[in-house]
N, C-alpha and C positions, 0 to 999 in steps of 0.2 A: 389845584393845580401843587397847592406845596405841598399835598400829601406826596406827588409823584414825585418831585424835588426831594422831601424826607427819603423814601426810598430809593431814589439813588448815589445820594449820600449815604447813606447805610451797606449797600452794595458795591459801593467805588471802593470801602473796606475789608469787601471779602475779596479772596484770595481767587486766580486764577479758573480752578474748578468749580467752586464753590456759584461763582459769574455766570459760567453755563451750564451748572444744575438748576439754579433760577431762569434764566432764561430760557431753556427746555420746558417745566413747567409754566412758567406764561404762552409761549407759548401754546401747549397743550391745552391750556386751560383758554386761551383763544379759539381753537380750534375746536373744543368741545361749545363751547357758547352757536360758534357758527352754525355745526350742525345738527344742533338739533332742532327737532320742529317747533315750530309755536304751536301753544296749548289752547285747546277751542276746547271753551265751557259744552257743557252739551245739552243747555238751556237756549246758547245757539241755534241748533237746529229743526227747537219747535216751530213744528207746522212745517219745515222742507219736503215732508211728503206729503203737503194736502192737495195739490193737484193732480199727482198720480190716480190717490184713493176717491177724487171726488167723485168719480160717478159708479164705482162700483159699490154691489152690496156688499159690506162688510160681513154679515152673517152670512151671507150663502159664502163668502170663499171661507171664513173659517168651516162653515159645514164641512164643503167640499177638502179641505186641508184635511181636517179630522178620518175623511175615511181612507185615507193611507196607511198600510199598514206594511 
């Protein structure tokens, strides 16, 4: 918390316009973090579709798809 207090001490020494600019940038920073989608590692998706493909002959499916022109 001392970091925040140190920043506030510096901010108090700024002029009004600089304080407003700092406030705008802080709000922008917070909003960007809230709007970011959480990142998901592709390794987490491993095996996700296994139940969908369980009863399908993969080789037959691929052969059938290759016949599209």
